[in-house]
mmCIF file as gemmi writes it, N, C-alpha and C atoms, coordinates in Angstrom:
data_model
loop_
_atom_site.group_PDB
_atom_site.id
_atom_site.type_symbol
_atom_site.label_atom_id
_atom_site.label_alt_id
_atom_site.label_comp_id
_atom_site.label_asym_id
_atom_site.label_entity_id
_atom_site.label_seq_id
_atom_site.pdbx_PDB_ins_code
_atom_site.Cartn_x
_atom_site.Cartn_y
_atom_site.Cartn_z
_atom_site.occupancy
_atom_site.B_iso_or_equiv
_atom_site.pdbx_formal_charge
_atom_site.auth_seq_id
_atom_site.auth_asym_id
_atom_site.pdbx_PDB_model_num
ATOM 1 N N . MET Axp A 1 ? 0.722 -1.226 -0.055 1 0 ? 1 A 1
ATOM 2 C CA . MET Axp A 1 ? -0.037 -0.083 -0.142 1 0 ? 1 A 1
ATOM 3 C C . MET Axp A 1 ? 1.158 1.36 -0.196 1 0 ? 1 A 1
ATOM 4 N N . LEU Axp A 2 ? 2.194 0.98 0.388 1 0 ? 2 A 1
ATOM 5 C CA . LEU Axp A 2 ? 3.013 2.114 0.412 1 0 ? 2 A 1
ATOM 6 C C . LEU Axp A 2 ? 4.416 1.586 -0.136 1 0 ? 2 A 1
ATOM 7 N N . PRO Axp A 3 ? 4.236 1.924 -1.763 1 0 ? 3 A 1
ATOM 8 C CA . PRO Axp A 3 ? 5.504 1.521 -2.403 1 0 ? 3 A 1
ATOM 9 C C . PRO Axp A 3 ? 6.846 2.191 -2.095 1 0 ? 3 A 1
ATOM 10 N N . ASP Axp A 4 ? 6.663 3.468 -1.633 1 0 ? 4 A 1
ATOM 11 C CA . ASP Axp A 4 ? 8.259 4.289 -1.286 1 0 ? 4 A 1
ATOM 12 C C . ASP Axp A 4 ? 8.537 3.864 0.216 1 0 ? 4 A 1
ATOM 13 N N . VAL Axp A 5 ? 7.62 3.287 1.09 1 0 ? 5 A 1
ATOM 14 C CA . VAL Axp A 5 ? 7.987 2.682 2.308 1 0 ? 5 A 1
ATOM 15 C C . VAL Axp A 5 ? 8.714 1.317 2.468 1 0 ? 5 A 1
ATOM 16 N N . ALA Axp A 6 ? 10.272 1.186 3.118 1 0 ? 6 A 1
ATOM 17 C CA . ALA Axp A 6 ? 10.409 0.047 2.917 1 0 ? 6 A 1
ATOM 18 C C . ALA Axp A 6 ? 9.984 -0.747 3.794 1 0 ? 6 A 1
ATOM 19 N N . THR Axp A 7 ? 9.595 -2.337 3.659 1 0 ? 7 A 1
ATOM 20 C CA . THR Axp A 7 ? 8.567 -3.146 4.638 1 0 ? 7 A 1
ATOM 21 C C . THR Axp A 7 ? 9.893 -3.716 5.711 1 0 ? 7 A 1
ATOM 22 N N . ALA Axp A 8 ? 9.183 -4.181 7.003 1 0 ? 8 A 1
ATOM 23 C CA . ALA Axp A 8 ? 9.947 -5.005 7.906 1 0 ? 8 A 1
ATOM 24 C C . ALA Axp A 8 ? 10.967 -5.447 7.355 1 0 ? 8 A 1
ATOM 25 N N . HIS Axp A 9 ? 10.748 -6.579 6.439 1 0 ? 9 A 1
ATOM 26 C CA . HIS Axp A 9 ? 11.778 -7.566 6.093 1 0 ? 9 A 1
ATOM 27 C C . HIS Axp A 9 ? 13.042 -6.62 5.612 1 0 ? 9 A 1
ATOM 28 N N . GLU Axp A 10 ? 12.553 -5.706 4.479 1 0 ? 10 A 1
ATOM 29 C CA . GLU Axp A 10 ? 13.601 -5.183 3.896 1 0 ? 10 A 1
ATOM 30 C C . GLU Axp A 10 ? 14.676 -4.215 4.874 1 0 ? 10 A 1
ATOM 31 N N . GLN Axp A 11 ? 14.167 -3.874 5.944 1 0 ? 11 A 1
ATOM 32 C CA . GLN Axp A 11 ? 15.035 -3.409 6.968 1 0 ? 11 A 1
ATOM 33 C C . GLN Axp A 11 ? 15.739 -4.311 7.752 1 0 ? 11 A 1
ATOM 34 N N . GLY Axp A 12 ? 15.465 -5.769 7.386 1 0 ? 12 A 1
ATOM 35 C CA . GLY Axp A 12 ? 16.275 -6.564 8.387 1 0 ? 12 A 1
ATOM 36 C C . GLY Axp A 12 ? 15.705 -7.196 9.445 1 0 ? 12 A 1
ATOM 37 N N . LEU Axp A 13 ? 14.104 -6.942 9.459 1 0 ? 13 A 1
ATOM 38 C CA . LEU Axp A 13 ? 13.572 -7.57 10.546 1 0 ? 13 A 1
ATOM 39 C C . LEU Axp A 13 ? 12.599 -8.539 10.196 1 0 ? 13 A 1
ATOM 40 N N . ASP Axp A 14 ? 12.843 -9.416 11.235 1 0 ? 14 A 1
ATOM 41 C CA . ASP Axp A 14 ? 12.158 -10.63 10.742 1 0 ? 14 A 1
ATOM 42 C C . ASP Axp A 14 ? 10.902 -10.662 11.881 1 0 ? 14 A 1
ATOM 43 N N . LEU Axp A 15 ? 9.587 -10.029 11.289 1 0 ? 15 A 1
ATOM 44 C CA . LEU Axp A 15 ? 8.663 -9.404 11.787 1 0 ? 15 A 1
ATOM 45 C C . LEU Axp A 15 ? 7.25 -9.684 11.423 1 0 ? 15 A 1
ATOM 46 N N . GLU Axp A 16 ? 6.522 -10.673 12.115 1 0 ? 16 A 1
ATOM 47 C CA . GLU Axp A 16 ? 5.244 -10.701 11.628 1 0 ? 16 A 1
ATOM 48 C C . GLU Axp A 16 ? 4.214 -10.283 12.746 1 0 ? 16 A 1
ATOM 49 N N . ILE Axp A 17 ? 3.083 -9.457 12.199 1 0 ? 17 A 1
ATOM 50 C CA . ILE Axp A 17 ? 2.091 -8.847 12.848 1 0 ? 17 A 1
ATOM 51 C C . ILE Axp A 17 ? 0.809 -9.512 12.372 1 0 ? 17 A 1
ATOM 52 N N . PRO Axp A 18 ? 0.248 -10.394 12.614 1 0 ? 18 A 1
ATOM 53 C CA . PRO Axp A 18 ? -0.889 -11.034 11.954 1 0 ? 18 A 1
ATOM 54 C C . PRO Axp A 18 ? -2.097 -10.17 12.719 1 0 ? 18 A 1
ATOM 55 N N . SER Axp A 19 ? -3.277 -9.737 12.014 1 0 ? 19 A 1
ATOM 56 C CA . SER Axp A 19 ? -4.278 -9.657 13.309 1 0 ? 19 A 1
ATOM 57 C C . SER Axp A 19 ? -5.38 -10.316 12.331 1 0 ? 19 A 1
ATOM 58 N N . TRP Axp A 20 ? -6.439 -10.521 13.046 1 0 ? 20 A 1
ATOM 59 C CA . TRP Axp A 20 ? -7.88 -10.998 12.443 1 0 ? 20 A 1
ATOM 60 C C . TRP Axp A 20 ? -9.099 -10.863 13.222 1 0 ? 20 A 1
ATOM 61 N N . THR Axp A 21 ? -10.114 -10.783 12.426 1 0 ? 21 A 1
ATOM 62 C CA . THR Axp A 21 ? -11.237 -10.612 12.719 1 0 ? 21 A 1
ATOM 63 C C . THR Axp A 21 ? -12.124 -11.871 12.813 1 0 ? 21 A 1
ATOM 64 N N . ALA Axp A 22 ? -13.231 -12.261 13.341 1 0 ? 22 A 1
ATOM 65 C CA . ALA Axp A 22 ? -13.971 -13.318 13.251 1 0 ? 22 A 1
ATOM 66 C C . ALA Axp A 22 ? -15.567 -12.981 13.87 1 0 ? 22 A 1
ATOM 67 N N . LEU Axp A 23 ? -16.146 -13.965 13.373 1 0 ? 23 A 1
ATOM 68 C CA . LEU Axp A 23 ? -17.657 -13.778 13.713 1 0 ? 23 A 1
ATOM 69 C C . LEU Axp A 23 ? -17.939 -14.879 14.966 1 0 ? 23 A 1
ATOM 70 N N . PHE Axp A 24 ? -18.447 -14.481 15.907 1 0 ? 24 A 1
ATOM 71 C CA . PHE Axp A 24 ? -18.773 -15.624 17.065 1 0 ? 24 A 1
ATOM 72 C C . PHE Axp A 24 ? -20.164 -15.497 17.333 1 0 ? 24 A 1
ATOM 73 N N . ARG Axp A 25 ? -20.525 -16.832 17.877 1 0 ? 25 A 1
ATOM 74 C CA . ARG Axp A 25 ? -21.714 -16.786 18.13 1 0 ? 25 A 1
ATOM 75 C C . ARG Axp A 25 ? -22.063 -17.597 19.664 1 0 ? 25 A 1
ATOM 76 N N . PRO Axp A 26 ? -22.91 -17.543 20.254 1 0 ? 26 A 1
ATOM 77 C CA . PRO Axp A 26 ? -23.077 -18.388 21.605 1 0 ? 26 A 1
ATOM 78 C C . PRO Axp A 26 ? -23.089 -19.662 21.358 1 0 ? 26 A 1
ATOM 79 N N . LYS Axp A 27 ? -22.312 -20.437 22.238 1 0 ? 27 A 1
ATOM 80 C CA . LYS Axp A 27 ? -22.434 -21.961 22.569 1 0 ? 27 A 1
ATOM 81 C C . LYS Axp A 27 ? -23.745 -22.13 22.644 1 0 ? 27 A 1
ATOM 82 N N . GLY Axp A 28 ? -23.827 -23.211 21.781 1 0 ? 28 A 1
ATOM 83 C CA . GLY Axp A 28 ? -25.265 -24.047 21.605 1 0 ? 28 A 1
ATOM 84 C C . GLY Axp A 28 ? -26.392 -23.364 20.527 1 0 ? 28 A 1
ATOM 85 N N . THR Axp A 29 ? -25.434 -22.635 19.396 1 0 ? 29 A 1
ATOM 86 C CA . THR Axp A 29 ? -26.653 -21.742 18.626 1 0 ? 29 A 1
ATOM 87 C C . THR Axp A 29 ? -26.677 -23.115 17.737 1 0 ? 29 A 1
ATOM 88 N N . PRO Axp A 30 ? -28.008 -23.433 17.297 1 0 ? 30 A 1
ATOM 89 C CA . PRO Axp A 30 ? -28.26 -24.448 16.251 1 0 ? 30 A 1
ATOM 90 C C . PRO Axp A 30 ? -27.385 -24.226 14.998 1 0 ? 30 A 1
ATOM 91 N N . ALA Axp A 31 ? -27.111 -25.692 14.548 1 0 ? 31 A 1
ATOM 92 C CA . ALA Axp A 31 ? -26.46 -25.79 13.636 1 0 ? 31 A 1
ATOM 93 C C . ALA Axp A 31 ? -27.142 -24.698 12.097 1 0 ? 31 A 1
ATOM 94 N N . SER Axp A 32 ? -28.298 -25.026 11.971 1 0 ? 32 A 1
ATOM 95 C CA . SER Axp A 32 ? -28.967 -24.448 10.976 1 0 ? 32 A 1
ATOM 96 C C . SER Axp A 32 ? -28.689 -22.738 11.07 1 0 ? 32 A 1
ATOM 97 N N . ILE Axp A 33 ? -28.784 -22.188 12.163 1 0 ? 33 A 1
ATOM 98 C CA . ILE Axp A 33 ? -28.568 -20.658 12.267 1 0 ? 33 A 1
ATOM 99 C C . ILE Axp A 33 ? -26.838 -20.433 12.113 1 0 ? 33 A 1
ATOM 100 N N . VAL Axp A 34 ? -25.964 -21.087 12.491 1 0 ? 34 A 1
ATOM 101 C CA . VAL Axp A 34 ? -24.28 -21.326 12.314 1 0 ? 34 A 1
ATOM 102 C C . VAL Axp A 34 ? -24.419 -21.257 10.586 1 0 ? 34 A 1
ATOM 103 N N . GLU Axp A 35 ? -25.044 -22.382 10.331 1 0 ? 35 A 1
ATOM 104 C CA . GLU Axp A 35 ? -24.752 -22.09 8.825 1 0 ? 35 A 1
ATOM 105 C C . GLU Axp A 35 ? -25.69 -21.223 8.096 1 0 ? 35 A 1
ATOM 106 N N . ARG Axp A 36 ? -26.446 -20.514 8.359 1 0 ? 36 A 1
ATOM 107 C CA . ARG Axp A 36 ? -27.238 -19.345 7.423 1 0 ? 36 A 1
ATOM 108 C C . ARG Axp A 36 ? -26.103 -18.171 7.8 1 0 ? 36 A 1
ATOM 109 N N . LEU Axp A 37 ? -25.36 -17.83 8.903 1 0 ? 37 A 1
ATOM 110 C CA . LEU Axp A 37 ? -24.528 -16.563 9.223 1 0 ? 37 A 1
ATOM 111 C C . LEU Axp A 37 ? -23.473 -16.79 8.85 1 0 ? 37 A 1
ATOM 112 N N . HIS Axp A 38 ? -22.766 -18.348 8.501 1 0 ? 38 A 1
ATOM 113 C CA . HIS Axp A 38 ? -21.657 -18.588 7.72 1 0 ? 38 A 1
ATOM 114 C C . HIS Axp A 38 ? -21.933 -18.207 6.522 1 0 ? 38 A 1
ATOM 115 N N . ASP Axp A 39 ? -22.906 -18.741 5.967 1 0 ? 39 A 1
ATOM 116 C CA . ASP Axp A 39 ? -23.194 -18.598 4.444 1 0 ? 39 A 1
ATOM 117 C C . ASP Axp A 39 ? -23.542 -16.997 4.011 1 0 ? 39 A 1
ATOM 118 N N . ALA Axp A 40 ? -24.116 -16.105 5.143 1 0 ? 40 A 1
ATOM 119 C CA . ALA Axp A 40 ? -24.445 -14.8 4.444 1 0 ? 40 A 1
ATOM 120 C C . ALA Axp A 40 ? -22.955 -14.159 4.605 1 0 ? 40 A 1
ATOM 121 N N . ALA Axp A 41 ? -21.809 -14.319 5.798 1 0 ? 41 A 1
ATOM 122 C CA . ALA Axp A 41 ? -20.937 -13.68 5.769 1 0 ? 41 A 1
ATOM 123 C C . ALA Axp A 41 ? -19.91 -14.003 4.741 1 0 ? 41 A 1
ATOM 124 N N . ASP Axp A 42 ? -19.794 -15.475 4.554 1 0 ? 42 A 1
ATOM 125 C CA . ASP Axp A 42 ? -18.963 -15.47 2.982 1 0 ? 42 A 1
ATOM 126 C C . ASP Axp A 42 ? -19.453 -15.02 1.786 1 0 ? 42 A 1
ATOM 127 N N . ALA Axp A 43 ? -20.969 -15.049 1.686 1 0 ? 43 A 1
ATOM 128 C CA . ALA Axp A 43 ? -21.25 -14.173 0.367 1 0 ? 43 A 1
ATOM 129 C C . ALA Axp A 43 ? -21.002 -12.778 0.433 1 0 ? 43 A 1
ATOM 130 N N . ALA Axp A 44 ? -21.121 -12.036 1.337 1 0 ? 44 A 1
ATOM 131 C CA . ALA Axp A 44 ? -20.512 -10.617 1.589 1 0 ? 44 A 1
ATOM 132 C C . ALA Axp A 44 ? -19.087 -10.492 1.45 1 0 ? 44 A 1
ATOM 133 N N . ILE Axp A 45 ? -18.261 -11.51 1.976 1 0 ? 45 A 1
ATOM 134 C CA . ILE Axp A 45 ? -16.677 -11.355 1.416 1 0 ? 45 A 1
ATOM 135 C C . ILE Axp A 45 ? -16.376 -11.593 0.114 1 0 ? 45 A 1
ATOM 136 N N . GLU Axp A 46 ? -17.409 -12.4 -0.604 1 0 ? 46 A 1
ATOM 137 C CA . GLU Axp A 46 ? -17.086 -12.505 -1.919 1 0 ? 46 A 1
ATOM 138 C C . GLU Axp A 46 ? -17.414 -11.225 -2.875 1 0 ? 46 A 1
ATOM 139 N N . ALA Axp A 47 ? -18.515 -10.89 -2.004 1 0 ? 47 A 1
ATOM 140 C CA . ALA Axp A 47 ? -18.954 -9.671 -3.068 1 0 ? 47 A 1
ATOM 141 C C . ALA Axp A 47 ? -18.302 -8.601 -3.862 1 0 ? 47 A 1
ATOM 142 N N . PRO Axp A 48 ? -18.07 -8.338 -4.89 1 0 ? 48 A 1
ATOM 143 C CA . PRO Axp A 48 ? -16.886 -7.427 -5.664 1 0 ? 48 A 1
ATOM 144 C C . PRO Axp A 48 ? -16.672 -6.494 -4.759 1 0 ? 48 A 1
ATOM 145 N N . THR Axp A 49 ? -17.904 -5.512 -4.372 1 0 ? 49 A 1
ATOM 146 C CA . THR Axp A 49 ? -17.722 -4.275 -3.641 1 0 ? 49 A 1
ATOM 147 C C . THR Axp A 49 ? -16.982 -4.493 -2.493 1 0 ? 49 A 1
ATOM 148 N N . ILE Axp A 50 ? -17.479 -5.342 -1.817 1 0 ? 50 A 1
ATOM 149 C CA . ILE Axp A 50 ? -16.626 -5.547 -0.278 1 0 ? 50 A 1
ATOM 150 C C . ILE Axp A 50 ? -15.475 -5.932 -0.43 1 0 ? 50 A 1
ATOM 151 N N . ARG Axp A 51 ? -15.302 -6.836 -1.447 1 0 ? 51 A 1
ATOM 152 C CA . ARG Axp A 51 ? -13.653 -7.45 -1.449 1 0 ? 51 A 1
ATOM 153 C C . ARG Axp A 51 ? -12.929 -6.411 -1.949 1 0 ? 51 A 1
ATOM 154 N N . GLU Axp A 52 ? -13.176 -5.541 -2.582 1 0 ? 52 A 1
ATOM 155 C CA . GLU Axp A 52 ? -12.529 -4.352 -3.149 1 0 ? 52 A 1
ATOM 156 C C . GLU Axp A 52 ? -12.229 -3.324 -1.831 1 0 ? 52 A 1
ATOM 157 N N . ARG Axp A 53 ? -13.376 -3.121 -1.276 1 0 ? 53 A 1
ATOM 158 C CA . ARG Axp A 53 ? -13.007 -1.972 0.055 1 0 ? 53 A 1
ATOM 159 C C . ARG Axp A 53 ? -12.095 -2.786 0.724 1 0 ? 53 A 1
ATOM 160 N N . LEU Axp A 54 ? -12.326 -4.276 1.381 1 0 ? 54 A 1
ATOM 161 C CA . LEU Axp A 54 ? -11.162 -4.639 2.058 1 0 ? 54 A 1
ATOM 162 C C . LEU Axp A 54 ? -9.682 -4.923 1.927 1 0 ? 54 A 1
ATOM 163 N N . HIS Axp A 55 ? -9.467 -4.798 0.307 1 0 ? 55 A 1
ATOM 164 C CA . HIS Axp A 55 ? -8.108 -4.535 -0.374 1 0 ? 55 A 1
ATOM 165 C C . HIS Axp A 55 ? -7.639 -3.762 0.177 1 0 ? 55 A 1
ATOM 166 N N . GLN Axp A 56 ? -8.769 -2.425 -0.144 1 0 ? 56 A 1
ATOM 167 C CA . GLN Axp A 56 ? -8.151 -0.852 0.13 1 0 ? 56 A 1
ATOM 168 C C . GLN Axp A 56 ? -7.733 -0.561 1.349 1 0 ? 56 A 1
ATOM 169 N N . VAL Axp A 57 ? -8.475 -1.225 2.145 1 0 ? 57 A 1
ATOM 170 C CA . VAL Axp A 57 ? -7.97 -0.934 3.482 1 0 ? 57 A 1
ATOM 171 C C . VAL Axp A 57 ? -6.928 -1.791 4.397 1 0 ? 57 A 1
ATOM 172 N N . GLY Axp A 58 ? -6.419 -2.611 3.274 1 0 ? 58 A 1
ATOM 173 C CA . GLY Axp A 58 ? -5.166 -3.728 3.613 1 0 ? 58 A 1
ATOM 174 C C . GLY Axp A 58 ? -5.639 -4.758 4.224 1 0 ? 58 A 1
ATOM 175 N N . VAL Axp A 59 ? -6.917 -5.338 4.147 1 0 ? 59 A 1
ATOM 176 C CA . VAL Axp A 59 ? -7.552 -6.439 4.824 1 0 ? 59 A 1
ATOM 177 C C . VAL Axp A 59 ? -7.388 -7.48 3.211 1 0 ? 59 A 1
ATOM 178 N N . GLU Axp A 60 ? -6.623 -8.653 3.886 1 0 ? 60 A 1
ATOM 179 C CA . GLU Axp A 60 ? -6.975 -9.87 3.177 1 0 ? 60 A 1
ATOM 180 C C . GLU Axp A 60 ? -7.838 -10.931 3.535 1 0 ? 60 A 1
ATOM 181 N N . PRO Axp A 61 ? -8.644 -11.146 2.76 1 0 ? 61 A 1
ATOM 182 C CA . PRO Axp A 61 ? -9.847 -12.453 3.451 1 0 ? 61 A 1
ATOM 183 C C . PRO Axp A 61 ? -9.164 -13.651 3.344 1 0 ? 61 A 1
ATOM 184 N N . VAL Axp A 62 ? -9.233 -14.777 4.381 1 0 ? 62 A 1
ATOM 185 C CA . VAL Axp A 62 ? -8.522 -15.746 4.149 1 0 ? 62 A 1
ATOM 186 C C . VAL Axp A 62 ? -9.319 -16.568 3.044 1 0 ? 62 A 1
ATOM 187 N N . LEU Axp A 63 ? -8.907 -17.607 2.55 1 0 ? 63 A 1
ATOM 188 C CA . LEU Axp A 63 ? -9.115 -18.273 1.557 1 0 ? 63 A 1
ATOM 189 C C . LEU Axp A 63 ? -10.555 -19.044 2.184 1 0 ? 63 A 1
ATOM 190 N N . ARG Axp A 64 ? -11.71 -19.158 0.617 1 0 ? 64 A 1
ATOM 191 C CA . ARG Axp A 64 ? -12.682 -19.481 1.285 1 0 ? 64 A 1
ATOM 192 C C . ARG Axp A 64 ? -12.993 -20.971 1.955 1 0 ? 64 A 1
ATOM 193 N N . GLU Axp A 65 ? -11.53 -21.854 1.607 1 0 ? 65 A 1
ATOM 194 C CA . GLU Axp A 65 ? -12.031 -23.225 2.424 1 0 ? 65 A 1
ATOM 195 C C . GLU Axp A 65 ? -11.448 -22.788 3.653 1 0 ? 65 A 1
ATOM 196 N N . ASN Axp A 66 ? -11.212 -21.756 3.978 1 0 ? 66 A 1
ATOM 197 C CA . ASN Axp A 66 ? -10.611 -21.589 5.624 1 0 ? 66 A 1
ATOM 198 C C . ASN Axp A 66 ? -11.387 -20.772 6.421 1 0 ? 66 A 1
ATOM 199 N N . ARG Axp A 67 ? -12.873 -20.589 5.818 1 0 ? 67 A 1
ATOM 200 C CA . ARG Axp A 67 ? -13.577 -19.738 6.491 1 0 ? 67 A 1
ATOM 201 C C . ARG Axp A 67 ? -14.728 -20.469 7.074 1 0 ? 67 A 1
ATOM 202 N N . SER Axp A 68 ? -14.244 -21.942 7.12 1 0 ? 68 A 1
ATOM 203 C CA . SER Axp A 68 ? -15.552 -22.75 8.055 1 0 ? 68 A 1
ATOM 204 C C . SER Axp A 68 ? -15.404 -22.524 9.782 1 0 ? 68 A 1
ATOM 205 N N . PRO Axp A 69 ? -16.793 -22.701 10.346 1 0 ? 69 A 1
ATOM 206 C CA . PRO Axp A 69 ? -16.818 -22.501 11.682 1 0 ? 69 A 1
ATOM 207 C C . PRO Axp A 69 ? -15.603 -23.924 12.425 1 0 ? 69 A 1
ATOM 208 N N . ASP Axp A 70 ? -15.465 -24.719 12.074 1 0 ? 70 A 1
ATOM 209 C CA . ASP Axp A 70 ? -14.863 -25.657 12.141 1 0 ? 70 A 1
ATOM 210 C C . ASP Axp A 70 ? -13.165 -25.443 12.164 1 0 ? 70 A 1
ATOM 211 N N . PHE Axp A 71 ? -12.771 -24.577 11.075 1 0 ? 71 A 1
ATOM 212 C CA . PHE Axp A 71 ? -11.378 -24.095 10.855 1 0 ? 71 A 1
ATOM 213 C C . PHE Axp A 71 ? -11.441 -22.946 11.853 1 0 ? 71 A 1
ATOM 214 N N . LEU Axp A 72 ? -12.471 -21.789 12.033 1 0 ? 72 A 1
ATOM 215 C CA . LEU Axp A 72 ? -12.134 -20.778 12.912 1 0 ? 72 A 1
ATOM 216 C C . LEU Axp A 72 ? -11.851 -21.477 14.235 1 0 ? 72 A 1
ATOM 217 N N . GLN Axp A 73 ? -12.509 -22.607 14.615 1 0 ? 73 A 1
ATOM 218 C CA . GLN Axp A 73 ? -12.587 -22.921 16.33 1 0 ? 73 A 1
ATOM 219 C C . GLN Axp A 73 ? -11.037 -23.608 16.237 1 0 ? 73 A 1
ATOM 220 N N . HIS Axp A 74 ? -10.682 -24.116 15.285 1 0 ? 74 A 1
ATOM 221 C CA . HIS Axp A 74 ? -8.85 -24.559 15.439 1 0 ? 74 A 1
ATOM 222 C C . HIS Axp A 74 ? -7.935 -23.693 15.395 1 0 ? 74 A 1
ATOM 223 N N . PHE Axp A 75 ? -8.406 -22.359 14.644 1 0 ? 75 A 1
ATOM 224 C CA . PHE Axp A 75 ? -7.42 -21.524 14.617 1 0 ? 75 A 1
ATOM 225 C C . PHE Axp A 75 ? -7.487 -20.515 15.948 1 0 ? 75 A 1
ATOM 226 N N . VAL Axp A 76 ? -8.4 -20.41 16.57 1 0 ? 76 A 1
ATOM 227 C CA . VAL Axp A 76 ? -8.624 -19.902 18.036 1 0 ? 76 A 1
ATOM 228 C C . VAL Axp A 76 ? -8.36 -20.646 18.824 1 0 ? 76 A 1
ATOM 229 N N . GLU Axp A 77 ? -8.362 -21.655 18.854 1 0 ? 77 A 1
ATOM 230 C CA . GLU Axp A 77 ? -7.388 -23.106 19.775 1 0 ? 77 A 1
ATOM 231 C C . GLU Axp A 77 ? -6.169 -22.709 19.833 1 0 ? 77 A 1
ATOM 232 N N . ARG Axp A 78 ? -5.724 -22.653 18.591 1 0 ? 78 A 1
ATOM 233 C CA . ARG Axp A 78 ? -3.937 -22.507 18.506 1 0 ? 78 A 1
ATOM 234 C C . ARG Axp A 78 ? -3.555 -21.422 18.869 1 0 ? 78 A 1
ATOM 235 N N . GLU Axp A 79 ? -4.077 -20.17 18.73 1 0 ? 79 A 1
ATOM 236 C CA . GLU Axp A 79 ? -3.809 -18.9 18.983 1 0 ? 79 A 1
ATOM 237 C C . GLU Axp A 79 ? -4.029 -18.652 20.496 1 0 ? 79 A 1
ATOM 238 N N . VAL Axp A 80 ? -4.885 -19.23 20.984 1 0 ? 80 A 1
ATOM 239 C CA . VAL Axp A 80 ? -4.722 -19.183 22.357 1 0 ? 80 A 1
ATOM 240 C C . VAL Axp A 80 ? -3.852 -20.045 23.234 1 0 ? 80 A 1
ATOM 241 N N . THR Axp A 81 ? -3.114 -21.254 22.577 1 0 ? 81 A 1
ATOM 242 C CA . THR Axp A 81 ? -2.2 -21.774 22.993 1 0 ? 81 A 1
ATOM 243 C C . THR Axp A 81 ? -0.885 -20.814 22.946 1 0 ? 81 A 1
ATOM 244 N N . LYS Axp A 82 ? -0.64 -20.371 21.588 1 0 ? 82 A 1
ATOM 245 C CA . LYS Axp A 82 ? 0.567 -19.745 21.255 1 0 ? 82 A 1
ATOM 246 C C . LYS Axp A 82 ? 0.626 -18.515 22.298 1 0 ? 82 A 1
ATOM 247 N N . TRP Axp A 83 ? -0.616 -17.938 22.397 1 0 ? 83 A 1
ATOM 248 C CA . TRP Axp A 83 ? -0.303 -16.499 22.925 1 0 ? 83 A 1
ATOM 249 C C . TRP Axp A 83 ? -0.312 -16.699 24.581 1 0 ? 83 A 1
ATOM 250 N N . ALA Axp A 84 ? -0.952 -17.857 25.069 1 0 ? 84 A 1
ATOM 251 C CA . ALA Axp A 84 ? -0.673 -18.377 26.364 1 0 ? 84 A 1
ATOM 252 C C . ALA Axp A 84 ? 0.798 -18.604 26.779 1 0 ? 84 A 1
ATOM 253 N N . ALA Axp A 85 ? 1.515 -19.424 25.656 1 0 ? 85 A 1
ATOM 254 C CA . ALA Axp A 85 ? 2.906 -19.252 26.026 1 0 ? 85 A 1
ATOM 255 C C . ALA Axp A 85 ? 3.753 -18.478 25.832 1 0 ? 85 A 1
ATOM 256 N N . ALA Axp A 86 ? 3.514 -17.505 24.984 1 0 ? 86 A 1
ATOM 257 C CA . ALA Axp A 86 ? 4.188 -16.069 25.055 1 0 ? 86 A 1
ATOM 258 C C . ALA Axp A 86 ? 4.016 -15.339 25.966 1 0 ? 86 A 1
ATOM 259 N N . ILE Axp A 87 ? 2.639 -15.45 26.894 1 0 ? 87 A 1
ATOM 260 C CA . ILE Axp A 87 ? 2.606 -14.774 28.144 1 0 ? 87 A 1
ATOM 261 C C . ILE Axp A 87 ? 3.36 -14.8 29.193 1 0 ? 87 A 1
ATOM 262 N N . LYS Axp A 88 ? 3.125 -16.397 29.115 1 0 ? 88 A 1
ATOM 263 C CA . LYS Axp A 88 ? 4.011 -17.26 30.471 1 0 ? 88 A 1
ATOM 264 C C . LYS Axp A 88 ? 5.695 -17.192 30.069 1 0 ? 88 A 1
ATOM 265 N N . ALA Axp A 89 ? 6.067 -17.075 29.094 1 0 ? 89 A 1
ATOM 266 C CA . ALA Axp A 89 ? 7.648 -16.765 29.057 1 0 ? 89 A 1
ATOM 267 C C . ALA Axp A 89 ? 7.751 -15.6 29.247 1 0 ? 89 A 1
ATOM 268 N N . ALA Axp A 90 ? 7.126 -14.775 29.003 1 0 ? 90 A 1
ATOM 269 C CA . ALA Axp A 90 ? 7.332 -13.293 29.2 1 0 ? 90 A 1
ATOM 270 C C . ALA Axp A 90 ? 7.395 -12.875 30.637 1 0 ? 90 A 1
ATOM 271 N N . GLY Axp A 91 ? 6.684 -13.805 31.657 1 0 ? 91 A 1
ATOM 272 C CA . GLY Axp A 91 ? 6.523 -13.34 33.027 1 0 ? 91 A 1
ATOM 273 C C . GLY Axp A 91 ? 5.623 -12.752 33.557 1 0 ? 91 A 1
ATOM 274 N N . LEU Axp A 92 ? 4.49 -12.987 32.41 1 0 ? 92 A 1
ATOM 275 C CA . LEU Axp A 92 ? 3.045 -11.767 32.654 1 0 ? 92 A 1
ATOM 276 C C . LEU Axp A 92 ? 1.708 -12.872 33.054 1 0 ? 92 A 1
ATOM 277 N N . ALA Axp A 93 ? 1.036 -12.223 33.401 1 0 ? 93 A 1
ATOM 278 C CA . ALA Axp A 93 ? -0.452 -12.968 33.965 1 0 ? 93 A 1
ATOM 279 C C . ALA Axp A 93 ? -1.227 -12.492 32.932 1 0 ? 93 A 1
ATOM 280 N N . PRO Axp A 94 ? -2.143 -13.362 32.786 1 0 ? 94 A 1
ATOM 281 C CA . PRO Axp A 94 ? -3.001 -13.043 31.443 1 0 ? 94 A 1
ATOM 282 C C . PRO Axp A 94 ? -4.064 -12.383 32.346 1 0 ? 94 A 1
C-alpha cells in the first residue's frame, strides 16, 4: 500500500504481526443458524464491492476453504495456546 516505504523485512527485521477478525456466536447456537450466518458472511466477503473495499484498507480475507466454523474453532484454539505460552515466557499474568 505504501510503495516508497521499506517493509520490515527489507529493513532486516523478522517481524510478523498478523491480525484477524471473526464472527462468533453463543455456544449452543443451532447448526442451521450457524450455517445461515456463515453463508451470509461468506457471500458478503465474496461480493466484489466488499472485497475491493477490504483490499483498499489492507485486509486480505482468508481463502474460502478456511472460512468454516470448524477451521475458526481450531484457529482460535491454536492462537490461545500460542499466546498463553508467550505470556508465560514473558513472565506476565493474563
